[in-house]
ZAMARGU-4260 file (C-alpha; in steps of 0.2 Angstrom, whole numbers, plus 5000, padded with zeros to 4 digits):
<rodrens>
0) 5702/4773/5976 | 5710/4791/5977 | 5726/4787/5974 | 5731/4781/5957 | 5739/4764/5956
5) 5759/4767/5952 | 5759/4750/5942 | 5746/4756/5928 | 5755/4768/5917 | 5746/4781/5909
10) 5750/4774/5891 | 5740/4760/5882 | 5749/4743/5886 | 5757/4735/5870 | 5753/4716/5867
15) 5770/4708/5861 | 5772/4691/5854 | 5784/4682/5867 | 5801/4673/5859 | 5801/4655/5857
20) 5815/4653/5872 | 5802/4663/5884 | 5788/4652/5879 | 5797/4636/5882 | 5803/4640/5899
25) 5785/4646/5903 | 5780/4629/5898 | 5794/4620/5907 | 5789/4629/5924 | 5770/4619/5919
30) 5778/4601/5914 | 5796/4600/5926 | 5791/4605/5942 | 5804/4597/5950 | 5818/4585/5947
35) 5806/4570/5948 | 5793/4578/5936 | 5808/4577/5923 | 5812/4558/5926 | 5793/4555/5924
40) 5792/4563/5909 | 5809/4553/5902 | 5804/4536/5909 | 5786/4538/5901 | 5794/4542/5884
45) 5803/4527/5885 | 5789/4515/5891 | 5779/4523/5875 | 5794/4518/5864 | 5792/4497/5872
50) 5806/4498/5883 | 5809/4480/5892 | 5822/4488/5903 | 5824/4505/5911 | 5839/4512/5920
55) 5839/4527/5928 | 5852/4537/5937 | 5854/4553/5946 | 5865/4566/5954 | 5862/4577/5969
60) 5843/4572/5969 | 5843/4577/5951 | 5847/4594/5953 | 5865/4590/5942 | 5861/4575/5933
65) 5846/4564/5927 | 5851/4551/5916 | 5838/4536/5907 | 5844/4524/5896 | 5831/4511/5888
70) 5832/4496/5874 | 5815/4505/5866 | 5813/4509/5849 | 5826/4523/5847 | 5822/4538/5836
75) 5829/4539/5817 | 5843/4554/5814 | 5831/4563/5804 | 5818/4565/5816 | 5829/4570/5832
80) 5828/4589/5828 | 5812/4589/5827 | 5810/4576/5842 | 5814/4593/5853 | 5801/4605/5844
85) 5786/4610/5852 | 5772/4599/5850 | 5779/4589/5839 | 5773/4570/5844 | 5774/4553/5836
90) 5759/4547/5847 | 5745/4555/5841 | 5738/4562/5825 | 5729/4578/5832 | 5712/4569/5824
95) 5705/4563/5841 | 5712/4572/5857 | 5702/4557/5867 | 5709/4544/5858 | 5726/4542/5868
100) 5735/4524/5872 | 5752/4534/5878 | 5758/4541/5892 | 5762/4556/5883 | 5756/4565/5868
105) 5758/4584/5869 | 5775/4584/5863 | 5781/4595/5878 | 5792/4584/5888 | 5810/4587/5878
110) 5808/4605/5872 | 5803/4610/5889 | 5818/4600/5897 | 5830/4608/5884 | 5823/4626/5888
115) 5829/4625/5906 | 5843/4614/5907 | 5857/4606/5897 | 5851/4590/5887 | 5859/4578/5877
120) 5849/4563/5866 | 5858/4550/5861 | 5848/4537/5851 | 5848/4521/5840 | 5834/4516/5829
125) 5834/4497/5819 | 5841/4499/5803 | 5850/4515/5808 | 5865/4524/5813 | 5866/4530/5831
130) 5865/4550/5832 | 5865/4563/5847 | 5858/4580/5847 | 5863/4595/5863 | 5852/4609/5866
135) 5857/4620/5880 | 5844/4633/5887 | 5833/4632/5872 | 5848/4633/5861 | 5849/4619/5848
140) 5865/4611/5841 | 5867/4601/5827 | 5864/4580/5825 | 5879/4572/5825 | 5884/4553/5824
145) 5887/4544/5841 | 5891/4525/5848 | 5876/4517/5852 | 5870/4498/5850 | 5851/4499/5854
150) 5839/4512/5860 | 5839/4528/5867 | 5851/4537/5881 | 5844/4555/5888 | 5855/4565/5899
155) 5849/4581/5908 | 5861/4590/5917 | 5860/4605/5926 | 5841/4607/5928 | 5835/4625/5930
160) 5850/4634/5926 | 5842/4642/5914 | 5829/4649/5927 | 5840/4650/5943 | 5825/4658/5954
165) 5818/4641/5951 | 5833/4632/5961 | 5828/4643/5976 | 5811/4631/5978 | 5821/4616/5977
170) 5821/4606/5992 | 5837/4597/5999 | 5844/4583/5988 | 5838/4570/6000 | 5820/4575/5998
175) 5822/4577/5980 | 5829/4561/5978 | 5815/4551/5987 | 5803/4562/5975 | 5812/4552/5961
180) 5811/4536/5967 | 5793/4537/5970 | 5789/4541/5954 | 5799/4528/5946 | 5791/4515/5960
185) 5774/4521/5954 | 5778/4517/5935 | 5786/4501/5939 | 5768/4496/5948 | 5760/4501/5931
190) 5773/4490/5921 | 5776/4472/5930 | 5784/4465/5915 | 5797/4479/5912 | 5814/4479/5920
195) 5818/4493/5931 | 5833/4501/5939 | 5836/4517/5950 | 5855/4523/5954 | 5862/4537/5963
200) 5879/4543/5957 | 5881/4558/5966 | 5899/4563/5967 | 5902/4552/5951 | 5909/4533/5948
205) 5896/4519/5947 | 5886/4526/5962 | 5872/4514/5972 | 5857/4504/5967 | 5843/4513/5978
210) 5830/4503/5968 | 5829/4488/5957 | 5814/4479/5949 | 5817/4465/5938 | 5803/4459/5925
215) 5791/4449/5931 | 5783/4432/5923 | 5767/4422/5922 | 5750/4431/5920 | 5744/4449/5924
220) 5739/4446/5941 | 5754/4434/5947 | 5766/4447/5939 | 5757/4462/5948 | 5759/4453/5964
225) 5776/4450/5964 | 5780/4468/5958 | 5770/4474/5973 | 5778/4462/5986 | 5795/4470/5980
230) 5790/4488/5980 | 5776/4490/5995 | 5782/4474/6002 | 5778/4456/6007 | 5768/4459/6021
235) 5756/4468/6010 | 5756/4454/5996 | 5752/4441/6010 | 5737/4452/6017 | 5730/4460/6000
240) 5714/4453/5993 | 5712/4450/5973 | 5703/4464/5965 | 5696/4460/5947 | 5677/4467/5944
245) 5669/4474/5929 | 5655/4486/5924 | 5650/4496/5910 | 5667/4495/5899 | 5676/4499/5917
250) 5688/4487/5922 | 5697/4486/5941 | 5710/4476/5944 | 5723/4474/5958 | 5727/4471/5976
255) 5720/4480/5993 | 5725/4475/6009 | 5713/4469/6024 | 5708/4481/6037 | 5718/4475/6050
260) 5733/4480/6039 | 5730/4499/6038 | 5742/4513/6039 | 5742/4528/6051 | 5741/4540/6032
265) 5738/4538/6015 | 5756/4532/6010 | 5751/4515/6002 | 5738/4519/5991 | 5743/4519/5973
270) 5729/4523/5960 | 5731/4520/5941 | 5721/4523/5926 | 5724/4516/5909 | 5742/4513/5917
275) 5745/4532/5921 | 5748/4534/5940 | 5735/4548/5945 | 5734/4557/5962 | 5713/4559/5960
280) 5700/4566/5974 | 5687/4554/5967 | 5697/4537/5967 | 5703/4542/5984 | 5686/4547/5991
285) 5680/4531/5983 | 5693/4519/5992 | 5689/4529/6008 | 5671/4525/6005 | 5672/4506/6005
290) 5684/4504/6020 | 5673/4518/6029 | 5664/4504/6039 | 5679/4494/6045 | 5692/4508/6050
295) 5692/4521/6062 | 5697/4540/6057 | 5713/4540/6058 | 5719/4523/6050 | 5721/4523/6030
300) 5716/4508/6019 | 5732/4501/6008 | 5730/4496/5992 | 5735/4497/5972 | 5720/4499/5959
305) 5720/4500/5944 | 5706/4505/5931 | 5707/4503/5913 | 5694/4507/5900 | 5691/4516/5884
310) 5701/4532/5882 | 5685/4541/5876 | 5677/4537/5893 | 5691/4547/5906 | 5700/4563/5901
315) 5719/4565/5906 | 5720/4581/5898 | 5714/4591/5912 | 5732/4595/5923 | 5747/4599/5916
320) 5757/4584/5923 | 5743/4572/5919 | 5740/4567/5937 | 5721/4571/5937 | 5708/4563/5927
325) 5690/4566/5924 | 5677/4552/5920 | 5664/4555/5909 | 5651/4545/5922 | 5661/4548/5938
330) 5648/4539/5948 | 5651/4523/5939 | 5669/4524/5943 | 5667/4526/5962 | 5653/4514/5961
335) 5663/4500/5953 | 5678/4504/5966 | 5666/4503/5980 | 5656/4487/5976 | 5670/4479/5970
340) 5682/4480/5986 | 5667/4477/5996 | 5664/4461/5990 | 5681/4456/5991 | 5680/4461/6010
345) 5664/4452/6013 | 5673/4435/6002 | 5687/4436/6016 | 5674/4433/6029 | 5684/4433/6046
350) 5702/4433/6038 | 5715/4444/6048 | 5731/4452/6042 | 5744/4439/6047 | 5757/4456/6053
355) 5745/4455/6070 | 5752/4437/6075 | 5772/4444/6070 | 5767/4458/6081 | 5763/4446/6095
360) 5778/4436/6095 | 5788/4450/6094 | 5780/4456/6111 | 5782/4438/6118 | 5802/4438/6113
365) 5813/4441/6129 | 5823/4454/6130 | 5843/4450/6130 | 5851/4450/6146 | 5869/4451/6143
370) 5882/4451/6132 | 5888/4432/6131 | 5881/4418/6141 | 5894/4412/6155 | 5904/4396/6152
375) 5897/4383/6161 | 5911/4370/6170 | 5906/4352/6173 | 5909/4355/6191 | 5897/4369/6191
380) 5881/4356/6187 | 5871/4351/6197 | 5871/4332/6203 | 5858/4321/6200 | 5853/4321/6218
385) 5852/4341/6218 | 5841/4340/6202 | 5829/4328/6209 | 5825/4338/6224 | 5823/4353/6215
390) 5810/4347/6206 | 5803/4339/6218 | 5800/4356/6227 | 5793/4362/6213 | 5777/4348/6210
395) 5761/4355/6214 | 5755/4352/6232 | 5738/4345/6235 | 5731/4362/6242 | 5736/4368/6224
400) 5718/4365/6217 | 5710/4374/6230 | 5720/4390/6227 | 5719/4390/6208 | 5700/4395/6211
405) 5706/4412/6213 | 5716/4412/6197 | 5707/4420/6180 | 5711/4406/6170 | 5699/4392/6167
410) 5701/4376/6159 | 5684/4372/6150 | 5681/4353/6145 | 5677/4348/6127 | 5661/4339/6123
415) 5664/4333/6105 | 5647/4333/6095 | 5641/4316/6090 | 5635/4324/6074 | 5650/4334/6072
420) 5658/4326/6054 | 5674/4338/6057 | 5684/4340/6073 | 5682/4356/6079 | 5702/4357/6078
425) 5701/4356/6059 | 5689/4371/6060 | 5697/4389/6055 | 5696/4396/6072 | 5697/4378/6081
430) 5691/4372/6097 | 5689/4384/6113 | 5699/4377/6128 | 5702/4388/6142 | 5698/4407/6144
435) 5708/4420/6150 | 5705/4434/6163 | 5686/4432/6158 | 5687/4441/6140 | 5701/4431/6130
440) 5697/4414/6122 | 5711/4401/6119 | 5706/4390/6106 | 5716/4375/6098 | 5719/4373/6079
445) 5727/4359/6068 | 5743/4371/6066 | 5743/4383/6082 | 5732/4391/6094 | 5719/4407/6092
450) 5718/4420/6104 | 5701/4428/6103 | 5694/4445/6113 | 5677/4440/6115 | 5669/4458/6118
455) 5676/4464/6103 | 5673/4449/6093 | 5656/4449/6099 | 5652/4467/6096 | 5657/4465/6078
460) 5644/4452/6078 | 5631/4460/6083 | 5635/4477/6074 | 5633/4465/6057 | 5616/4460/6062
465) 5611/4477/6066 | 5617/4484/6048 | 5608/4470/6040 | 5592/4474/6048 | 5594/4492/6044
470) 5598/4486/6026 | 5581/4476/6024 | 5571/4489/6033 | 5577/4504/6029 | 5582/4519/6040
475) 5567/4526/6051 | 5564/4543/6049 | 5556/4553/6061 | 5547/4568/6055 | 5549/4585/6062
480) 5534/4595/6070 | 5539/4610/6063 | 5551/4608/6046 | 5569/4619/6051 | 5575/4630/6038
485) 5591/4632/6032 | 5598/4647/6024 | 5610/4643/6010 | 5619/4652/5995 | 5612/4647/5978
490) 5628/4635/5976 | 5627/4627/5991 | 5610/4625/5990 | 5610/4617/5973 | 5625/4604/5979
495) 5615/4597/5995 | 5599/4595/5984 | 5609/4584/5970 | 5612/4573/5985 | 5595/4574/5992
500) 5588/4559/5987 | 5606/4548/5994 | 5602/4558/6010 | 5582/4553/6011 | 5588/4533/6010
505) 5598/4538/6026 | 5583/4547/6035 | 5587/4563/6031 | 5573/4571/6021 | 5577/4591/6013
510) 5565/4601/6000 | 5571/4619/5991 | 5562/4632/6001 | 5564/4647/5988 | 5580/4654/5986
515) 5594/4647/5994 | 5585/4640/6007 | 5582/4621/6012 | 5570/4614/6023 | 5572/4600/6032
520) 5557/4588/6034 | 5563/4573/6042 | 5578/4567/6052 | 5584/4550/6055 | 5574/4542/6073
525) 5590/4534/6079 | 5599/4549/6080 | 5586/4557/6092 | 5586/4577/6093 | 5600/4583/6083
530) 5605/4602/6076 | 5597/4599/6057 | 5607/4616/6053 | 5622/4610/6059 | 5622/4593/6051
535) 5618/4602/6034 | 5633/4614/6035 | 5644/4598/6040 | 5638/4588/6024 | 5641/4602/6013
540) 5661/4603/6020 | 5661/4587/6016 | 5654/4588/5998 | 5667/4603/5996 | 5682/4593/6002
545) 5679/4574/5995 | 5666/4577/5984 | 5654/4565/5994 | 5648/4565/6012 | 5647/4550/6024
550) 5640/4561/6037 | 5624/4554/6041 | 5629/4537/6037 | 5644/4538/6051 | 5630/4545/6063
555) 5619/4530/6060 | 5632/4517/6060 | 5639/4526/6076 | 5624/4523/6085 | 5621/4507/6078
560) 5639/4503/6084 | 5637/4509/6102 | 5622/4497/6101 | 5633/4484/6096 | 5646/4489/6109
565) 5631/4487/6125 | 5623/4472/6116 | 5636/4462/6116 | 5648/4449/6130 | 5655/4459/6141
570) 5672/4457/6148 | 5673/4449/6166 | 5659/4436/6159 | 5664/4418/6161 | 5660/4407/6147
575) 5656/4389/6146 | 5665/4379/6132 | 5648/4377/6122 | 5646/4395/6123 | 5665/4401/6116
580) 5662/4386/6103 | 5645/4395/6097 | 5655/4412/6097 | 5669/4407/6086 | 5659/4397/6073
585) 5647/4411/6071 | 5664/4423/6070 | 5668/4410/6054 | 5651/4410/6046 | 5650/4433/6047
590) 5659/4443/6034 | 5671/4455/6042 | 5674/4447/6059 | 5691/4448/6058 | 5692/4464/6065
595) 5681/4477/6078 | 5671/4491/6074 | 5685/4502/6074 | 5698/4491/6064 | 5706/4483/6078
600) 5708/4463/6076 | 5697/4452/6086 | 5707/4437/6087 | 5726/4433/6084 | 5732/4417/6079
605) 5749/4408/6080 | 5756/4394/6072 | 5764/4380/6082 | 5782/4381/6073 | 5782/4398/6080
610) 5777/4395/6097 | 5790/4382/6097 | 5802/4392/6089 | 5800/4405/6105 | 5805/4389/6118
615) 5820/4385/6106 | 5813/4368/6102 | 5816/4369/6084
</rodrens>
């Protein structure tokens, strides 16, 4: 550059020590990003104090008031001033920064909040008198006597008043309130035995309760199931599979929903490590990989999963907000999630979510005709003779049987097998009774009826057979007559060669070719002619974005899915009763048969009680 940068002074820059207030404001910018961050820090402190009940209140989206009350152990009056000092904590002694069993451990939350807002702490420890202390913009007041029966009450008013520039980056009150609700709900999932309440006190007064969760009872899984039903919803709880798996010091617990209970975005994915809510790319990728074969790209699974392990196996101090973690063995954590979820999905067999039946019944409900039904007077009622004549006109005529041949619906006689001990109606998918529009099988069960999409169901069955054959025999590779050389940077070359063994199992063989180049020796035969360079670059993009690549497997399974589609029973084919029953029995014996290759349901089950309610028979 020919021109001297005006920002560069001719004088030598002087190194200065920042004052304590500036240090605290800078630290607050890392720890407290928005009101929800303050709520998270204060609620976690309450949980670390052993609270059994936590009440949170906020005003104007947390910008003017955040109040957290708990019934925990409290703070002794002599420790109040020290609690507001930077890097002062009761949770670790500093000898082992990996041996962390609490939410907090850095001693930054309270001094950071006091540096950017008006903070007041009122507390009472067992055997001590209640006391309070206030700090505004980093200026600490004296410890004073107070009135409180138990626990701690923390009030934070006028957040970021000491740093007005940060207020310009705040979102609307509604958006900030939603973020606070999300934080409290996630912590409530992690602690099902603790009661939580959230109240909006904007404008003063008692305000209104926006969220409440009473303490659950029973064992851990029962308590967690009840808490998830209250937070995520009863539909999730009804359609969730229990997960409990252990591998080399890692334990995975929680609930994961059936593939047919999927969402349009990843909003229903909750991941926890040692009770701490995290948003970790590794864990999200593992969850996506577990459902990879059951959902289309635009659908996302719903799950609440908890990984518990020795604190030395995971580092939680890699992000200022502690929202990310780093496992000592990332592959072990990912493999545990994928294998546990796939095992649970396989055990679910042909089960589909109950929401499908609800949506079907909703579609059956007639629309309201008018305001109120017109009153029928006695003179308006038809006479007995008129009703008899009307019924006679509605009776089938002799030629009706001939007309019925043109209809799509057919009723097939069911021939019971003498060797069959269990009646077909008692089986999960029942006995086939009819075929409608040459594509839908209507079966009768003991408690209702089942409608099966014959093409989608058989497509899944063929697909599962093809996958089993591929797993048993491996993926056939096609050797290239002339290996294709792909030039990459040294970093990209190292990353793709690190997964070369996994790609070889899928029929894609890569070898180093010197410098940053790789040689593609073989490609999966089932894919036919492929652009090897484009495939390698796409794999690298996935590795950058998600830390893993499912591209080659996706292409292979897409081919298998297409083969299954062409090799399955086509829509429009008339099936005999024994063929329909054979399809139902195979569905019952095949895992994942409750959804097609794209995650859509293969059958709908309607209970007799619901059908009767449609006709007003209850």
